[in-house]
N, C-alpha and C positions, 0 to 999 in steps of 0.2 A: 448608612449601610455598612461602611467600614471595609476592611480588607477582604473579609470572607475567607474562602479557602485558598484563593489564588495568591501565591507568594507566602502564605502562612508557613512558618518554619516546621511545625509538626506535620502539616499536610505534605509539604515537600519531603519530609523525612519518610512518611508512609510511601509516597511515590518512589523514592529512591530505594527503599527496602524491597519494594516489589520489582523494580528494575533489576536489582542484584539477584533476587530470587529467580526471576524468569531466565536470566542468563546462566545461572547455576543449573536450573532444570534443563535448559536447552542443550547442555553439553552431552546429555544422554543420546542425542540424535547423531552424534559423530560416528561415522562408519568409514571404512577405507575409500569408498567410492564418492563420498560427499557427506550429506546429511540425510538420514532416513526419517521415516514416519514413526513418531513416538506413540506406542500403543497405550491402552488403558492402564497397564502395570508400570508405566514409566520407563520401559525399555523399547528398543527399536522393534517394530513389527515387521518381520522379514517377509510377510505376505504382501507387503507393499514394496515396489521397487524403489530405487534411489531416484527421486524425481528432480527435474531441473528447477522447478519453481520452489520446492522446499529448500534445496541447496542454496539457491539464490537468496531466498528470504533469510535463512539462517546466517549466511555470510554477511548480509546487510546488518543483521542484529549484532553479531559479534564484532563487526567493524565499529558500530556505535559504542559497544562496550569498551573496545580498545581506545576509542577517542576519549571516553570518560576516565580512562586510567584504571579500569577494573582489572585486577590481576587475573591472568589466565586467558582473557579474551583475545589477546593478540594471536596466540597459537591456533585458536579455533577460526579466527578470521583468515589466517594464513592457510589453514587447511581448506577452507572454502574457496579461496582464490586459486589454490592449486587444483582442486577438483574441477572448478569451472574452466581453468586454463588447459587442463590435460585430460582428466578422466572422462568428463561429459562432452568433450569436443568430438565432433564428427570430422575425422581426418580425411574422409573420402569426399564428402559433398560440401563440407564447410558448415559453420554454425555449430549448434549443440543438439545432442540427443534430448528428447523429452524425458526419457527414463532409461536407466541402465540397471543391470543386475548388481547384486551386492558383491559378487566376486569379480576381481579384475582379471584381464588377460595377461599373457606372459610379459607384455611390454608395460604393464601397469596402467593400461587404458581401460575404459569402460566397455562393457559388452551390452549393446542395446537389447532391451527386452524383446523388441520386434524390429528387425532391420527395416521393415517397411513403415514403421511408425511415423506419423506426421510431425512436422515441426510447427510449433504453435507460437503465435505472437504473445499470448499471455505469459508463457513461460520465459520467452526471450526478454520480456520487459524486466524480469527480475535479475537476469544476468547483468543488464545495464545498470539497474539500481544498485546491485551488490558491488559492481566494479567501481561505480562513481563513489560510493560510500567508503569502500576500501581504499580508493585513491585519496580521499580526504584524510583517511587514517594513515596514509603513507605506508601501506603494506606492500611487501615485495611482490612484484608481478602485476599489481593492480592497474597501473597506468597502461600497460600493454593489453591487459584484458579489456579495459575501457575503450582503448582505440579499436580493438577488434569488434566490440559490441556496437560502437558507433558506425563502423564500416558496414556491418551486417544490417543495421537499421537503414542506412542509406541504400544499400544494394537490394534488399529484399522486403523490408517491412513497411517502409513509408511509401504510400501511394500518392504521388504528386497530383494526380487527376482530381482526387477528392480531398486531399489534405487530411487523410485519415490512414490508419494502419490497415494492413491486410491480415486476415485472421490466421490462416495456416496454409502449409504446403505439404506436398509429398516429401519424402526424405531427401530427394535430390533437388528440391525447390522448383519442381514442376507442379502442375495440377493445383493451382490455388483454389481453396475451398470456396464454394458458392454460398458463403455466409459471412456476415460481418457482425461483430458483437461489441456492445458498449463496455463490457467488463475488461476485455483486452485493451480497448482504447483508453480506459481509465488508468490502468496500470502503466500503460505507455506514457501517459501524461506525467505520472509520478516519476518514472525513470528519466524522462526528458528534463524535468525541472531539476532533478539532482545532477544530471550531467551538465546542464547549463551552468549551474553554480560552481561546480568543480573545474570544468574546462574553461569557463569564461566565454564559450561560444554561444552567442545569442540565438543562433539558428534553432537550438533545441527549445529555448523558451518560446520563440515564435511558433514553432510547430505545436507545442503544448497549448498555446493560446488558441490556435486554429481548431484543435480538437475540442477544447472547452467551448468555443463559440458554437460549434455544431451541436454538441451534446446538450449543453445547458441553455444557451441563448436561443437556439432553434428548436430542438426536439423537446426538451423539458418544458420550455415556455409554451409551445404549441399544444401540450397535453396536460395543461393545468398543473405543471411542475411534477407530473408523474412521468419519469423518463423511460421510454421504451428500451428494452434490453437488446432486441434482435432485429437484424436488418438484412436486406439482400445485398448483392454486390454493388449496387448503385446507391446504397445507404438509404433505401426506403424502408420504413418500419414494417416488420412482420409481426403483427400483434398477437397472433394465435400460436406462435412458435412454442413447441414443447408443452402444449396444453395438456397432453396426455402424460407428461412427466414433470409435474409442477415443482417437485422438490429437487430438481437436478442441482448438483453442487456448484456448477459453473454457468449453466445456461437455464435457469429456472423460468417458467412461464410468468408472464405478467410484469409487475413492477416490484423492484427490490428496494424497500425503504433504506436499507443499509447503504446501497450505492448512491442514493440521493444525498445521504449524509456525507459520504466520502467525496462525491463530486463537489459538494458545498465547501468542504475544506480545501480541496485542490484549487477551486476557483479563487478563494481569497489568497492562497499562497501564490498563485500565478499573478494575481493583481499586485500583490506586494512586490514581487520580483520586477514587474514592469515599473512600478513607482520608484523603486530604489535604483533602477538603471536609467531613470529619467526618460523612459519610453512612453509613447502614447498609451493611455489606459482607457479601454472601453467603459463608458459610463454605466453600463448595465451590470457590471461584474459583482459588486458588493450587494446590490439589491437582489440579484438573481441568487446569490449564495444564501441569503436569508430566506428567500422564497422556497428554495430547495429544502433547506433545513426544516422549515416549518411544515411543509407538506409531508415530509418523511415522519416528523414527530406526530402530526395529527393522524396520519393514516396508520402508523406503525406501533405507537407506544400505548400500552394499556387499552387496547381496543377490543379485547375478547374476554374480559372478565378478570384479568389478572395482570400483574406487572410484567414487563418485558416487551421487546419488539417482536412482532410477527415477521417471519422470513419474507413473505411475498403478499402482494395484494393484486386485485384486478384493476382495470383502468377506471373504475368508479371508486376505488379506495377500499373495497371490501376484502377482508383477509382471505387468502387462498391456502397458504401453508402457515400453520400456527406455531411451528417450532421456533424456538428462540436460539439464534446463533450468537456465540460469544463475540464474534467479530463485529456484529452490528452495534452492540453496546459500546465496544471499543471505539468504533468510528463515530458514534454519537458523541461520546466524551471528547474525542479529538476535535470534531467539528465545532462543538460548543466552545472549546478553548480557543480554537483558531479564529472563529468569527468574533468572539469577544475581544481578542487581542487586536484584530484588524480594526474594529470599531474604536478601540482606545487609541490606536495609532493614528486614526483619523480625527482624533480630538473629541470623540463623543463622550458623554457623561455617564455617571454610574447608573442612572435610571435606564438608559438605553441598553446597557449590558446586563442588567439584572436578570432578564429572562434566560440568558445563556449561562449565567452562574447557577441559577436554579436547576436547569437541565443537567449541567455538569455534576452538581452535587447529587441529584436524584439518581443519575445513571451510574455513578461510581458506587453509591450505596447499594444499588441493585446488584452490581457486579460483586461487591463484597459479600452480600447475603446469599446469592444464588450460584455464582459462577466460580469463585475462587475456592477450590477445595482445600488448598494449603498454599502458603506463599510460593508463587511461581507456577502453580498448577491450576490451570483453568479448564473447567468443563467446556467443551467446544459446542455442545448442543443440548438444549433442554426441550421438553415437550410443553404443551399448553399449560400444564400444571406446574411448570418449573421443576420437573424431575428429569434426571439425565435421560437422554435419548440418543439413538444411533441411526435414526432414519437416513440422515445424510452424511454425518461425520462420525467416525469411531476413533477413540483415543484423543491424542493431543498433537496433531500434525506439526505445528510449529508455534513460535512465540511472536511472530511478526506484528500482528495487530495489537496485542496486549502491551508489548514493549513500547510501541509508538504512543499508546495511550498514556503510559506513565511519564513520557517525556514532553508531550505536546504543550502542556501548560507551562513548562519550565524553559521553553525555548521561544525565540521570536518566530513570527509567521514566515519570515524570510531571513536568511537563506534556508535551503533544505537542511534536514537534521544533521547530516554528516558534516557539511560545511559550517553550520552554526556551531557545532561542537568543536570543530577544528579552530574556530575563531574565539573559543573561550566564552561562548554566549550562554552556557548553562546557568539558569537562574538570573539571566538578564533578558527577559522576554520582550522588552520594548524595542520595536524596530525603528530606532531613531538615529542610527549612525549615518552621518552625511555620506553622500555618494562618493565624494572624492576620497574620504577616509576608507570607505569600504573597498574601493578599487585598489588602494594602497596596501590593504591587509591581505587581499587574496592574491595568491601567486599564480593560479591557473594551472591547468593540467601540464602544459609543456614547460612551465617555468619553475616547477617545484624542485626544492633542493633535495 
């Protein structure tokens, strides 16, 4: 079978060119209050406020760029850290606003779109991810931001009763929402894994594994690897949630194959983190990641007469929303790369990874044909005929999923991207550094120079 695409110089060159193009395109999102929503014309759409999740994602992206030594990325990463540290911060109640206006107040602080807007776990996860990655990049103020994000997670977002995150609160952290969601939990896992690697605090890894155990080992396994998205406050599934709004951008009805792919990637990343810290590794993790991946592929890919992943299915695997979201393909590519790498790290042979290599190639080809309008410019949504659609997303809100896709096959499964780049692991994807060497190379949050 040979090397194939993975590690091939020209393929890595293509990935690197797309990485650079995405980071160039993403600069257009920079506004005084943080990072805005890039509209169809490539400029910020001021009809959208400056949102916490987009500012966090873009800060994460530019921090990765800074770690790779791409000129210009440091100042955009620093802009994001400043926006998260000052502009989007709620000085009255603590934490961060979910969205602020484009105009700053007289003190240079953000003006909330609605003073009564709720604080959301989903959005706060990206503050922690951005802070951890900016800390890995040694950006000014990032360590302090990460300490604040960790403190807020401990104080408000982590529910010790269920070992799961709380979904949202009123602006003053009262009135917790009577809903729990797997999407917010998933991005919390991502943030916790990044924080664990940068800070050296295994608490965040343990929490990430607890969340994965519930979502993957319990809920997905119990539902034939179709993971329910919506739950009540005691984490019992609510299977008909949003049945009348099936294309909701954050809480769609039914099953989201893209989330199955994303959870499969996070599962192998958490497993690798446990292995490399010589911690106990649940036996189910790698098999479960493969089951999740395959269920998402079978239910979602090319199931309605044309190429592409459908957005959602019902619990029998029948398509509900046929639109194709760019992020689903990106997560499919990333998951294929991560599982393949995890299998190779475990000593598996070429035959066992060939399926993931085929998926990787097929899905990147699809992205190149249908999604990439120009280098760095990705159509975020297509209809069933693979024509541009705005049913759920308009414009190009951010570069977070696509950027990770261009890096996943070039980095090891563990540590998280920011820490891996800080350790010089680009194009060294094998996770084979001995634990005693790893611990010597990482300085940890409070020991960085």
